[in-house]
N, C-alpha and C positions, 0 to 999 in steps of 0.2 A: 367713454372709454371707443381706444378706433381698431381699426384690424389689422394698423401695421404697428403698433403699438402693443398688444397681445402675443404675437411670437416672442419679442421680445422678454418680457416680463414671467412667460413660462422655463425660456432657456435659465435665465437669473434662474429659475427656479428651482429646473433640474441642476445645476450648477453646485447651488448651496446643498443640494442632498447628498450627494456626492460628493459636495463636503465636509458631510457630518459625516458620511460610511469614511471617508478617509482618515480623520479622525481615531476611528478605536485603533485602529496601526500605528497612528502615532504613536496615542498615549499611549498602547502598550510599547513601547519599546521606550519613551522620555521616562515611564515612573520603573525605569531597568538604572535606571542610572540617577535619579535626582527621587527628595521624599515626596509621597501625595501631597501632604496637604503642601508642600514649595512650591509645590508644582501650579496645586487650581491657585494661590497664592499669587504667582507671577500672570497666572490667566485673566482672571478673572477683573484684579484691579485695573491693570491697565484700560479691556473691556470700558467698564464702566467709567472707565471714565475717560473713554474714545463718545461714549455712548449720550454720555451729561452734560457733553461741551455740543453735538451737534445738537443736540436738542435740550440747551441749556435756557427755554424764556419757558420750556416747558418745566421744567428741573424746578425752576427756581419758583415755581406759582402750587407749590407740591406742598402742601399747610400738613401741617402734622395727622391729620387724620390720615390721608395723602399715601405718607409715608411709613403710619402702623399699618397700614393697606402689604403697598409695596418690603414691607419688609417678611411678614406669611410669607410673601408670596414668595422671598428670597429662602424662608425655612427650608420649605419645601423640594428648589430648585435645590438648592445649597445638602439636600439629603442624597438629592436623585444624579449630582455631580456625584460628589463623595461617596456614595454607594459604587456606583457605575468606577470610578477608578478605582478603586479598590480591587474589585472585581475583576479588574483587567490585571490583576499584580497575579490571579489567583487563574486566569480561567482564561480560552482562544477568543480573538477579535470577533472571527464570526459567531460567535454562541454569545454576547454581547450587546451586539450588531441586532439579532434580530429580536433576544430574552427583554432589550429593553424599547424595540421593538410595540412588545406586548398594552404598554401607554394605553396603543388604541382599543384594545380590547375590551381593557382591564375598566377604562372610566365610561363606561354605560353597566356595565356590570356595577362599582361602587355608588353607581351613582343612582342606585335601585338598592344596595345595597344599604347603605349610610343615608340617602337624601330624600330615596320615598318617589322617586320618579319614574315614568312607567318607561320600562322598554319589551320590545317586539322580541316575537319568538326566537328572530331570524339571531338574534344576538346570543339568547342564552346559547342559542345551537356554534353559531362564531369563537363564542368561550369557551366552549367544549371544545368545540376543535382543535383553538388551538394550546384549550392545558394534553391536548395532544400530544401537538407536539412539542408541547416544552417536552413533556417523558421524556419522547425520542430521543429531542435531539439534547437531553442530559441526563436522562435515568439510564440507561442503557447501556453498558461499558464504561462510565462516567466512576471513575475516581474521585478522592476524598476530595482531596484541591479543588477538584473542577467545580466538583457537584459546589460546593462550601461559594466558590467564585459565580455560580451558575446563578445561586443567590443571593448574593452579593444582588448580583442584578439585577434579580428577579427586584429587588426593595427598591432599587433605580427608576424599577418598571411605573411601581407601587406610590413611589416620591409625584415623577411624574405626573400622574394620575391628579394629585392632589392638587398638584399645585394647578393641572386646567379647573379645577373649582374658583381655586382662590386669583384667577385667572379670571372667567367669566367673572364672576364680581366685580374683583376692581376695574376689569376697563370700561366695566357701566359708569362709570364714575367720576375714572383721575383717564390724564393726558398714559398714553401706552410708553411713549419716551422716556417721560421720566418715570414708569412706576419699572422699563425696563434695565434703567439705569439701577437705582435701588437695591432690584434685587440683585443684578451683581456685581451689585460691593455691597452686600452682605454677602453672597458669596467671597470674594476675595478677603474680606475683613477676618471672617473665621475664621479660613483657610494660614489666613497672615499667622491671627493672633492662636492658630495649636500648631502652626506651623515652631512659630516664637516659640512655643514655650516648650517644644521637643527640642531644640532645638537643632532644628533642619534650614535655616535661612543659610542659603551662599549659594553661590554665583556660581549657576552655572556652566557648564565648562566647556560642556558636545557643543557638533552640531547639531547633533539627534535632538536633546533636550531643544534648542534651542528652533530648529524649525517644525516644534511639536507646540511650542510657543504664538510665536507665530502664528499658522499657518490658524490652531484653536481663540486666540484670542483677541486678533486683527479679523480674519474670516471669518469663522467657523459662526463668534461670539459674534461681534459688533458689528461685520457686515451682511453677516448674518439672519442678524433682528431683524436691520436694516430693511433686505430685500424681499423677510419671507412676507412686512405690514406693508414692502409697498407693490406686492404680488397678489397680494388679494385684492389690490382693487380697482387691477387690470386683471387677474384671472378671473373665470368660475370659480364660487368657493368650490364644488366639486370637480376639478381637476386642477385642482392646486394643495386636493388632500390626495388622490389619486399620484400627483407626485414627489409627496413627504412621502409616501404613504412606501415607496422606493430607497430610504435609507439606508432599513436591513439587508436589500437588496445589495446594495453599495457597499457594506461596512463585510460583505459572504467574497463581492468579487472582490475589495482592497487586500482582503485578508489572503482569498490565494495567490490574487497576483502575484503580492511585497513580501509574501510571510512564505507562504508557500504551504497554506493551514487548508484539509482532507479534510471535508467530514464525509463520516461514514457513510454507509447505505442506508439507516435508519434515521441520519443525524436529517444526510437529506432529506426527508420524510417529513424531516419533522419540521423544519425549518420551509418546508412546499405548506405543509399545510397554514405553520403558524401565520402566514406572508398573504394567503390563501384566508385567513380568517380575519387578516389586517387589509385587506382590499377589499369585501364584505363589508367589514363595518364601518368603512371610512370611505372609502368611495362611491357606493353605489345606491344607498339607502336616499342621503340626503339632498336630494341636487333643487328643490325646492329650497328647505333651510337648512342650511347648514349650518352646525352652533361653530365660529368662531378655530380659527385652530390657538394653541398653547404661545407661545414662547420659547424658542428651544436653546 
């Protein structure tokens, strides 16, 4: 690792975190004009093809067991994006960004609850803080439709959390590029089948939808996964985690700048509590032995 290359990797990672934050606004606008499952099909099928082409040697060498592992990862990833996109129809982009970021806190908590992993008291405290933040962000002054949307996005965070555990096992025995291609393909094919069954497969006509598809498919999915993997070979794990923890902040910032979304005083307090919990869990404690970040 050279000092000259390290800042490049970090800047690329900041850019991808910004793109991921921007997609909350773009997707929310796009699904007002096109069905959710159609949008997801058009997003993930091209991304899967691109990743499979880039990592074609890995993809061709993947055996049946590796394919099954990738499919399991894809099921949880699909759940995450379906819940997130459906939630964006019913809640604000800023709410969706902060609530999605709760996967950082949920990961160690679910590890203790479902996989008998030991976690520090600090993590339980962070979980309590994030729960209070979620209540302040969504509970005070919330209306039925928004609360339902927030609940869907929370299920998205839960799905991403289980995806982390599936990824943790998968990458120990199979190449990352091939697994990413498979799980993106699962997302795309599932969405395509559902959209076809609902007779919602139409060619997008507006620039809003096309721009959202280009950004989410090419930049956020295909290029984003590649840059995240590359950056983790150049930047330290703790620094990588801290940078990616900025995604909810980017989401809130773009929601304010592009759509004029403004949180209430309680909402801002809740968002700050969530961000504080995320940074506490993800960036501070694991300097020597931070686990790998999940593919997003």
